[in-house]
C-alpha positions as CSV (number, residue, x, y, z in Angstrom):
1,K,0.0,0.0,0.0
2,L,2.7,2.5,0.8
3,L,5.1,1.5,-2.0
4,L,3.0,2.9,-4.9
5,P,2.3,6.3,-3.3
6,A,6.0,6.6,-2.2
7,M,7.2,6.0,-5.8
8,A,4.7,8.5,-7.1
9,L,6.0,11.1,-4.6
10,V,9.6,10.4,-5.5
11,L,8.8,10.8,-9.3
12,V,7.0,14.1,-8.6
13,G,9.9,15.3,-6.6
14,L,12.3,14.3,-9.4
15,I,10.3,16.3,-11.9
16,F,10.7,19.5,-9.8
17,L,14.4,18.8,-8.8
18,W,15.7,17.6,-12.2
19,P,16.2,21.1,-13.7
20,Q,18.2,22.0,-10.6
21,I,20.4,18.9,-10.9
22,I,21.2,19.3,-14.6
23,I,21.9,23.0,-15.2
24,K,21.6,24.1,-18.8
25,D,22.8,27.6,-19.4
26,T,20.3,29.2,-21.7
27,R,20.9,32.8,-20.6
28,F,22.0,35.5,-23.0
29,S,25.8,35.7,-23.2
30,I,28.3,37.6,-25.2
31,N,31.6,36.0,-26.3
32,F,34.6,37.6,-27.8
33,K,35.7,36.3,-31.1
34,N,39.4,36.1,-31.9
35,I,39.7,39.3,-34.1
36,Q,42.7,39.3,-36.4
37,N,44.5,42.6,-36.5
38,S,44.2,43.9,-40.1
39,D,47.0,45.5,-41.9
40,S,47.3,49.1,-40.8
41,E,48.2,50.0,-44.4
42,E,44.7,48.9,-45.6
43,L,41.7,50.9,-44.6
44,N,38.2,49.6,-45.4
45,T,34.8,51.3,-45.3
46,I,31.5,49.4,-45.6
47,N,28.7,51.2,-47.4
48,A,31.0,54.0,-48.5
49,R,29.5,57.2,-50.0
50,F,31.3,60.0,-51.8
51,V,29.3,63.1,-52.5
52,G,30.3,66.1,-54.6
53,T,29.4,68.5,-57.4
54,D,30.8,68.8,-60.8
55,A,32.1,72.0,-62.5
56,K,28.5,73.2,-63.1
57,D,27.4,72.5,-59.5
58,Q,25.4,69.4,-60.5
59,P,25.4,67.0,-57.6
60,F,26.8,63.5,-57.9
61,S,27.3,60.7,-55.5
62,I,29.3,57.5,-55.7
63,T,28.3,54.7,-53.3
64,A,29.8,51.2,-52.9
65,D,29.3,48.1,-50.7
66,M,32.9,48.4,-49.7
67,A,35.7,50.8,-50.3
68,K,39.4,50.3,-49.5
69,T,42.5,52.2,-50.0
70,I,44.9,50.5,-52.4
71,T,48.0,51.7,-50.6
72,T,48.5,54.4,-48.0
73,G,49.6,57.7,-49.5
74,E,47.8,57.2,-52.8
75,N,44.5,58.9,-53.6
76,S,43.0,55.8,-55.2
77,I,40.2,53.8,-53.6
78,E,39.1,50.3,-54.7
79,L,35.3,50.0,-54.8
80,E,33.2,46.8,-54.6
81,M,29.7,47.1,-56.3
82,P,30.0,50.8,-57.0
83,K,27.1,53.0,-58.1
84,A,27.3,56.5,-59.4
85,D,24.4,58.9,-59.6
86,I,24.3,62.4,-61.2
87,T,21.4,64.8,-61.5
88,V,21.6,67.3,-64.3
89,K,20.2,70.8,-63.9
90,D,17.3,70.1,-66.2
91,G,16.1,67.5,-63.8
92,T,17.3,64.4,-65.6
93,W,19.4,61.8,-63.9
94,M,21.8,59.0,-64.8
95,V,22.9,56.0,-62.9
96,L,26.0,53.9,-63.5
97,T,26.6,50.5,-61.8
98,A,29.5,48.0,-62.0
99,N,31.0,45.0,-60.1
100,T,34.3,46.8,-59.3
101,G,35.9,50.2,-59.7
102,I,38.7,52.4,-58.8
103,Y,38.0,56.0,-57.8
104,N,41.0,58.4,-58.0
105,Q,40.2,61.3,-55.7
106,L,43.0,63.5,-56.9
107,G,42.3,63.1,-60.7
108,Q,38.5,62.8,-60.1
109,T,38.3,59.7,-62.4
110,L,36.3,56.6,-61.9
111,S,37.3,53.4,-63.7
112,L,34.7,50.6,-63.7
113,E,34.9,47.0,-64.7
114,G,32.6,44.0,-64.8
115,E,29.0,44.3,-66.0
116,V,29.0,48.1,-66.3
117,N,25.5,49.4,-66.8
118,L,24.5,53.0,-67.6
119,F,20.8,54.0,-67.2
120,H,19.4,57.4,-68.2
121,D,15.9,58.4,-67.1
122,S,14.8,59.1,-70.7
123,G,14.9,55.3,-71.4
124,Y,18.5,54.7,-72.5
125,E,20.5,51.7,-71.2
126,F,24.0,50.8,-72.2
127,N,26.0,47.7,-71.1
128,T,29.7,47.1,-71.4
129,E,32.5,45.4,-69.4
130,K,34.8,48.4,-68.8
131,T,34.6,52.2,-68.8
132,T,36.5,55.2,-67.5
133,I,34.8,58.4,-66.4
134,D,36.5,61.8,-66.0
135,L,34.2,63.5,-63.5
136,T,35.8,67.0,-63.9
137,K,35.8,67.0,-67.8
138,G,32.5,65.2,-68.1
139,I,33.9,62.5,-70.4
140,A,33.0,58.8,-70.3
141,S,34.7,56.3,-72.6
142,S,35.3,52.6,-73.3
143,D,37.2,50.6,-75.9
144,V,35.3,47.3,-75.4
145,K,32.0,46.0,-76.9
146,V,29.0,48.1,-75.9
147,D,25.3,47.0,-76.2
148,G,22.6,49.6,-75.9
149,Q,18.9,50.1,-76.2
150,G,16.5,53.0,-75.9
151,P,13.9,54.9,-77.8
152,F,16.1,54.9,-80.9
153,G,16.2,51.0,-80.9
154,N,19.2,48.7,-80.2
155,L,22.8,49.2,-81.0
156,T,26.1,47.3,-80.7
157,A,29.4,49.1,-80.9
158,E,33.1,48.4,-80.4
159,G,33.4,51.2,-77.8
160,F,32.1,54.7,-77.0
161,R,33.1,58.2,-76.0
162,I,30.6,60.6,-74.4
163,E,31.5,64.2,-73.9
164,K,29.6,67.1,-72.6
165,K,28.3,69.2,-75.4
166,N,28.6,73.0,-75.5
167,N,29.6,73.2,-71.8
168,Q,26.2,71.6,-70.8
């Protein structure tokens, strides 16, 4: 008669005591990861943004997923997934995207490589693998195959050179 109620009492006691016997740490904790010291010569910026105006005070911005200096002392910055936007005074805009690029701050040039795409809000789109843009002179050029489409139709060329017209 007493054995069955005693075993039930022991089992109920074990149910309440078991969490105290086997402690499982489920609390919030912060651990420090072994962080490698990066080379002090290489500076990186995530979600970099360069903003400026051209010679006619038209705003432009260059953004990138990551920007890193090529070597200390130089004015060149390597860009991953760069995107350049410029708004012209008449309200139109252009967007340029690529896989990689090098932005030379001193010379104000942007060299882009890998799936370079230029979009203009009037419906033009051009695709190439490589292009160089002189931001101060307003010249964009490429010497590799270019595919384009727009209101005029489709085009394929061996390169291009775009210059600002009549100081516009």
